[in-house]
C-alpha positions, 0 to 999 in steps of 0.5 A, spaced: 130 497 615 137 498 615 136 505 617 133 503 623 139 498 625 144 504 623 141 508 628 140 503 633 148 502 632 149 509 633 145 510 639 149 504 642 156 506 641 154 513 644 151 510 650 157 506 651 162 512 650 159 518 651 154 522 656 147 524 655 148 531 652 150 526 646 144 523 646 141 530 646 145 531 640 143 525 636 136 526 638 136 533 635 139 530 628 134 525 628 128 529 628 131 534 623 132 527 619 124 526 620 122 532 618 126 532 612 124 526 610 116 528 611 117 534 607 120 530 601 117 523 601 111 524 605 108 520 611 111 513 610 118 516 610 116 520 616 114 514 620 120 510 618 124 516 621 120 516 627 122 509 628 129 511 627 128 516 632 126 511 637 132 506 635 137 512 637 134 512 644 133 504 645 140 503 642 143 508 647 139 505 653 143 498 650 149 502 650 149 504 657 147 497 660 153 494 656 157 499 659 155 498 666 155 490 665 162 491 662 164 495 668 161 490 673 165 484 670 172 488 670 173 489 663 172 496 662 174 502 667 169 506 670 169 514 668 173 518 672 171 525 671 171 529 677 164 532 679 162 539 678 165 544 683 159 549 686 
């Protein structure tokens, strides 16, 4: 169960700090983790790893929400990255 909590925390930190490309990288790492756990330990470990994969995504959404709430409260500054020029 602590694995799911760690993955959720990692997703929340990524959501509050980084953009969506970081989420894609985290999901890729968690997917590899899931496949390795299934190959080594069987189905029960694979199901726990799938829960961790979902926890990364839920944590990311929680981090994004936390960041927007802090920006609205005036505690955090919005990102000032310029948009891509085409």
